FIDRENFI-99540 format. One record per residue (C-alpha): residue in three letters; x, y, z. Coordinates in nm, 2 decimals, always signed. Layout:
! residues N
   roti       xx       yy       zz
    ALA        X        Y        Z
...
END
This chain:
! residues 82
   roti       xx       yy       zz
    MET    -4.30    -2.29    +3.35
    SER    -3.99    -2.11    +3.32
    PHE    -3.88    -1.82    +3.18
    LEU    -3.74    -1.98    +2.88
    ASP    -4.05    -2.16    +2.80
    ILE    -4.27    -1.85    +2.82
    GLY    -4.05    -1.66    +2.64
    ALA    -4.00    -1.90    +2.35
    ILE    -4.41    -1.92    +2.33
    VAL    -4.40    -1.53    +2.32
    VAL    -4.13    -1.53    +2.01
    PHE    -4.26    -1.79    +1.81
    SER    -4.63    -1.65    +1.85
    LEU    -4.52    -1.30    +1.76
    ALA    -4.32    -1.50    +1.45
    ALA    -4.66    -1.65    +1.36
    VAL    -4.81    -1.31    +1.36
    PHE    -4.50    -1.17    +1.15
    PHE    -4.49    -1.42    +0.91
    VAL    -4.88    -1.37    +0.81
    VAL    -4.83    -0.99    +0.84
    PHE    -4.53    -1.00    +0.62
    PHE    -4.67    -1.23    +0.38
    TRP    -4.99    -1.03    +0.33
    LEU    -4.76    -0.71    +0.25
    CYS    -4.48    -0.90    +0.04
    ARG    -4.77    -1.00    -0.19
    GLY    -4.91    -0.69    -0.24
    TRP    -4.57    -0.53    -0.28
    ALA    -4.50    -0.80    -0.57
    LYS    -4.87    -0.79    -0.75
    PRO    -4.77    -0.50    -1.00
    MET    -4.45    -0.64    -1.12
    HIS    -4.48    -1.03    -1.07
    PRO    -4.88    -1.08    -1.06
    GLU    -4.81    -1.47    -1.14
    ARG    -4.55    -1.53    -0.88
    ARG    -4.66    -1.29    -0.57
    THR    -4.75    -1.60    -0.39
    VAL    -4.42    -1.74    -0.40
    ILE    -4.24    -1.42    -0.36
    GLY    -4.43    -1.35    -0.05
    LEU    -4.39    -1.70    +0.08
    MET    -4.00    -1.71    +0.01
    VAL    -3.94    -1.36    +0.12
    SER    -4.18    -1.33    +0.46
    SER    -4.00    -1.74    +0.55
    LEU    -3.66    -1.59    +0.54
    TYR    -3.74    -1.27    +0.74
    THR    -3.94    -1.50    +0.99
    PHE    -3.66    -1.71    +1.02
    TRP    -3.45    -1.43    +1.11
    PHE    -3.70    -1.32    +1.36
    ILE    -3.68    -1.63    +1.55
    VAL    -3.32    -1.65    +1.55
    ILE    -3.27    -1.30    +1.71
    GLY    -3.55    -1.36    +1.96
    MET    -3.43    -1.65    +2.09
    LEU    -3.07    -1.51    +2.10
    ILE    -3.23    -1.18    +2.30
    LEU    -3.39    -1.44    +2.52
    ILE    -3.07    -1.64    +2.60
    VAL    -2.90    -1.33    +2.65
    ILE    -3.13    -1.19    +2.91
    TRP    -3.16    -1.56    +3.08
    LEU    -2.78    -1.53    +3.11
    ILE    -2.75    -1.19    +3.25
    TRP    -3.06    -1.28    +3.53
    GLN    -2.89    -1.61    +3.61
    PHE    -2.53    -1.52    +3.64
    LEU    -2.52    -1.15    +3.76
    PRO    -2.54    -1.17    +4.14
    ASN    -2.70    -0.81    +4.18
    LEU    -2.98    -0.89    +3.95
    SER    -3.03    -1.23    +4.12
    ASN    -3.06    -1.07    +4.45
    LEU    -3.36    -0.86    +4.32
    ARG    -3.61    -1.15    +4.36
    THR    -3.57    -1.10    +4.70
    PHE    -3.47    -0.74    +4.80
    SER    -3.68    -0.55    +5.03
    PHE    -3.63    -0.22    +5.21
END
């Protein structure tokens, strides 16, 4: 598996955990104000924030991969020895 494959698995796994935790927190936050709509509010807010979590995570992953691939000094660290 390549770096991007492992990174994507990590980002999506963390996003799933983030979604569940954030959904639970948003439902608890919306309960006193809108008890009948708390599930919808929790789903919409956690979906929005999870989407941005995935987008930012993938952008960070791509930037790290580009730095690793195209900066020669960092690429030589793989075979660096004293």
